[in-house]
N, C-alpha and C positions, 0 to 999 in steps of 0.2 A: 504494500500500500504506500510506501514511501513516507515522505515528510508530512504530507497532508493527512495520510492515514494515522500517523502517530498523533498529530494534532487533534483529529477527530476523537481518538481514544482518550487523550488527556482531557479534552473538553467534557466528554461524557462522564469520565470518572469524577471530575470536579462538580459537574452539575447534579449528578445523581448520588454522589458519595459512595461510589462503588470502585472495585478493582477488577480490571479485566485479567483473566488468566488463560483465555483461549488464544489460539493462533489467529492473529489479525488477518492473515492471508486467506482465511476462510470467509471473510466478510466481503463478499463481492457486490452485494446490493444494499440499498438503504434498508430494505426489509430484513436482511441478515443482521445488520447493525442493530436495528430495533429489537429483533427477536433475542439477540444476545443480551441486550440490556434488560429486557423483560425477564429472561432466564435468571440473570444474576439477582435482580430485585425479588423475584419469586423465591429463590433459594434463601434469601435473607428475610423473607416474610414481610416484604415491603410493597407488595402489589395488593390491590383491592379491586373488586368488581364495581363498575359504575362510579358513583360519587364517593369520594374518600372523606371520611370524617376525621381521620387521624393525620396530623401533619407528618410529612415524610413517607406517606404511603402514596402510591401512584396507581392510576388507572391506565389501562392500555392506551387509551386515547391521549391522555396527558403525556405519556412517554413518547408516543409518535409525534405529537406537536413539538416537544422539546428536541427530538431527533431532527425534525425538519429545520428548526431554528439553528441547531449546531451545524448541520451540513451546509445550510445557507450561508452562515457566517464564515466558516472555514474555507469553503470553495467559492465564495462570493458569487452565488447564483440565486435567482429568485426561488422562493419557497414553492411556487407553483410547479417548478420542474422536478421537485423532490417527491417521487412516488416510491412505494415499497418495491416496485419492480425496477426502478432506476439503478443501473449498474454504475458504480463509482468511476471506473476508467472509461468504458465505452460510451456511456450516456452523459456523464457529468464532467468528463475531461480531467479527472483527478490523475495526478502523476504518482 
């Protein structure tokens, strides 16, 4: 994933208070990135369904919105281009 990939991981770790342990080379799409964050948050008991009443718990939709913001900021592209199917390299031009 290169430098942009490392920056995406660092931003997600800071935003969600998590630590990535998986191989970042397996994160080919924005959906992969989203699923890995949800997996980590679920393992830590920090996911909720629908509306979250407890601070620092996340719904799937909230995680996706934050993923879009992170990717948009790091890659300097409009949020509208960031879909779960979007490939980092081929579709979003990440190096």
